[in-house]
C-alpha positions as CSV (number, residue, x, y, z in Angstrom):
1,X,0.2,0.0,0.0
2,X,1.3,3.1,-0.7
3,X,-0.2,6.8,-0.1
4,X,1.1,9.9,-2.0
5,X,0.3,13.1,-0.4
6,X,-0.5,15.2,-3.5
7,X,-2.2,18.5,-3.6
8,X,-5.0,20.5,-5.4
9,X,-2.2,22.2,-7.2
10,X,-2.6,19.5,-10.1
11,X,-5.6,21.2,-11.4
12,X,-4.1,24.8,-11.2
13,X,-6.4,27.2,-12.6
14,X,-9.0,24.5,-13.4
15,X,-9.9,24.6,-9.7
16,X,-11.0,28.0,-9.7
17,X,-14.1,30.3,-10.8
18,X,-15.8,33.0,-9.8
19,X,-19.3,31.5,-10.5
20,X,-20.9,30.5,-7.7
21,X,-22.5,27.8,-9.6
22,X,-19.0,25.9,-10.0
23,X,-19.4,23.1,-7.4
24,X,-15.4,22.4,-7.7
25,X,-12.5,20.4,-9.3
26,X,-13.6,16.8,-9.1
27,X,-11.3,14.1,-9.4
28,X,-11.7,13.4,-13.1
29,X,-11.1,17.5,-13.8
30,X,-8.2,17.8,-16.3
31,X,-4.6,18.6,-14.6
32,X,-2.9,21.8,-15.6
33,X,-0.9,22.9,-13.1
34,X,0.6,26.5,-13.0
35,X,3.5,26.0,-10.6
36,X,6.6,24.0,-10.5
37,X,5.4,22.5,-7.1
38,X,2.3,21.6,-8.9
39,X,3.6,19.9,-11.8
40,X,5.7,17.6,-9.3
41,X,2.6,16.4,-7.5
42,X,1.3,15.3,-10.9
43,X,4.7,13.9,-11.8
44,X,4.3,11.8,-8.3
45,X,0.8,10.9,-8.8
46,X,1.6,9.5,-12.3
47,X,4.3,7.4,-10.6
48,X,2.2,6.1,-8.2
49,X,-0.5,4.8,-10.4
50,X,2.1,3.5,-13.1
51,X,3.4,1.3,-10.0
52,X,-0.1,0.5,-9.0
53,X,-1.1,-0.4,-13.0
54,X,2.0,-2.9,-12.6
55,X,0.5,-4.4,-9.8
56,X,3.6,-3.4,-7.7
57,X,1.7,-1.4,-5.3
58,X,-1.5,-0.6,-3.9
59,X,-1.6,3.2,-4.8
60,X,-3.5,6.0,-3.6
61,X,-3.1,9.8,-4.2
62,X,-4.7,12.3,-1.5
63,X,-5.2,15.6,-3.1
64,X,-4.6,18.1,0.3
65,X,-5.9,21.7,0.3
66,X,-4.2,24.4,2.8
67,X,-3.6,22.7,6.0
68,X,-3.9,24.4,9.2
69,X,-2.8,23.8,12.6
70,X,-0.3,23.9,15.5
71,X,2.8,22.1,14.0
72,X,2.8,24.7,11.1
73,X,6.4,26.1,10.8
74,X,5.8,28.6,7.7
75,X,2.2,29.4,5.9
76,X,-0.3,32.4,5.5
77,X,-1.7,31.7,8.8
78,X,1.9,31.7,11.0
79,X,2.4,35.0,8.5
80,X,-0.6,36.9,9.4
81,X,-0.2,36.1,13.3
82,X,3.3,37.4,13.1
83,X,2.6,40.6,11.3
84,X,-0.3,41.2,14.0
85,X,1.9,40.5,16.7
86,X,4.8,43.0,15.3
87,X,5.2,46.6,15.5
88,X,3.5,47.2,11.8
89,X,0.5,49.6,12.2
90,X,-0.9,47.9,9.3
91,X,-1.3,44.2,8.4
92,X,0.4,43.7,4.8
93,X,-1.1,41.1,2.7
94,X,0.1,39.4,-0.7
95,X,-1.9,40.1,-3.8
96,X,-5.0,42.5,-4.9
97,X,-8.0,42.9,-2.3
98,X,-9.6,40.3,-1.3
99,X,-7.0,37.8,-2.5
100,X,-7.0,34.5,-3.2
101,X,-9.4,31.8,-2.6
102,X,-8.6,28.4,-1.0
103,X,-10.0,26.0,1.3
104,X,-8.1,25.6,4.7
105,X,-8.5,22.4,6.4
106,X,-7.5,21.6,10.1
107,X,-4.6,19.5,9.9
108,X,-6.3,17.1,12.2
109,X,-8.8,16.2,10.0
110,X,-6.2,15.7,6.9
111,X,-4.9,13.0,9.3
112,X,-7.8,11.4,10.1
113,X,-8.5,10.9,6.1
114,X,-5.2,9.8,5.4
115,X,-5.2,6.7,7.9
116,X,-9.0,6.2,7.1
117,X,-8.8,6.0,3.2
118,X,-5.1,4.6,3.6
119,X,-6.1,1.8,5.7
120,X,-8.7,0.9,3.0
121,X,-7.2,-1.3,0.1
122,X,-10.3,-1.0,-1.9
123,X,-9.8,2.8,-2.7
124,X,-7.2,3.6,-5.4
125,X,-6.8,6.4,-7.8
126,X,-6.6,10.0,-6.4
127,X,-9.2,11.5,-4.0
128,X,-9.6,15.3,-2.6
129,X,-9.2,16.0,1.0
130,X,-11.5,19.2,1.1
131,X,-13.8,21.0,3.4
132,X,-17.2,22.5,2.8
133,X,-16.0,25.9,1.9
134,X,-13.3,28.6,1.5
135,X,-12.1,32.1,2.4
136,X,-10.4,34.8,1.0
137,X,-7.3,36.4,2.3
138,X,-9.5,39.3,3.6
139,X,-12.0,36.9,5.3
140,X,-8.6,34.7,6.6
141,X,-7.5,37.6,8.4
142,X,-10.5,38.7,9.5
143,X,-10.8,35.5,11.7
144,X,-7.3,35.4,12.7
145,X,-7.8,38.9,14.0
146,X,-11.1,38.1,15.8
147,X,-9.5,35.0,17.4
148,X,-6.5,36.6,18.5
149,X,-8.3,40.1,19.6
150,X,-5.8,42.1,17.6
151,X,-7.2,44.1,14.7
152,X,-5.1,46.2,12.1
153,X,-6.0,48.1,8.6
154,X,-5.4,45.6,5.9
155,X,-3.0,46.7,3.0
156,X,-3.0,44.3,0.1
157,X,0.7,44.9,-1.5
158,X,-0.6,44.0,-5.1
159,X,-0.2,41.2,-7.6
160,X,3.9,41.8,-8.3
161,X,4.2,40.8,-4.7
162,X,1.9,37.3,-4.8
163,X,3.8,33.7,-5.0
164,X,4.5,32.7,-8.9
165,X,2.0,30.4,-10.2
166,X,-0.4,30.8,-7.1
167,X,-3.9,30.0,-8.2
168,X,-6.5,32.8,-7.2
169,X,-9.3,30.4,-6.8
170,X,-9.1,27.2,-5.6
171,X,-12.6,24.9,-5.1
172,X,-12.7,21.4,-5.3
173,X,-15.3,19.1,-4.8
174,X,-15.0,17.2,-1.6
175,X,-17.7,14.4,-2.3
176,X,-16.0,11.3,-3.0
177,X,-14.1,11.5,0.4
178,X,-17.4,11.8,2.3
179,X,-18.7,8.9,0.4
180,X,-16.1,7.1,1.7
181,X,-16.9,7.9,5.2
182,X,-14.9,10.8,5.8
183,X,-16.7,13.6,7.8
184,X,-14.0,16.6,8.3
185,X,-14.5,17.8,11.9
186,X,-13.9,21.3,11.0
187,X,-16.5,21.7,8.0
188,X,-16.1,25.0,7.7
189,X,-12.8,26.7,6.7
190,X,-13.1,29.7,9.5
191,X,-13.7,27.1,12.3
192,X,-10.8,25.2,11.1
193,X,-8.3,28.5,10.7
194,X,-10.0,29.6,14.3
195,X,-9.1,26.1,15.9
196,X,-5.6,26.4,14.4
197,X,-4.8,29.7,15.9
198,X,-5.8,28.2,19.3
199,X,-3.6,25.8,18.7
200,X,-0.7,27.9,18.2
201,X,-1.1,30.7,20.4
202,X,-2.2,28.3,23.2
203,X,-5.6,29.8,23.4
204,X,-8.2,27.9,25.3
């Protein structure tokens, strides 16, 4: 059994749409990564499934979203916390307002999904590990500020300051994982982020 930690970045901009009618990228959506990171995940998935087809392993590729939790060494949540606790008079944020939109999944839910699906040899191929909604950077910063009780005016630094290849909207369909009996404890991204901030800052 081989479980590969992949990423929703494999979809590239195929996981993004401004339309509310767009339910999100399914596991069958075309893979068109826009970053080297996403491209390496596509290559990794291809290697796993090639060995699966040859009967060498039972292969599973789990496409993770933005994970948040106490063990994070970097990332947007930790970055915003550091800026809020700094001497900055404003909160500088990457991109143009309202910022990129993504799912934020608590790492405990990702771990549970990995163990549950990884231990089920009947589950192969690719599965999205996504909760039910997304936050843009403005909404994310508000959740963090509300949890910490620290408020600052936000200042967007423009698209030139953003990460190269970053997808502005990431929306995926997580229904397959739920049909396989995974139920995230933090179904809403705001709840996942709020708990992550509490975990990271020791707030009860």
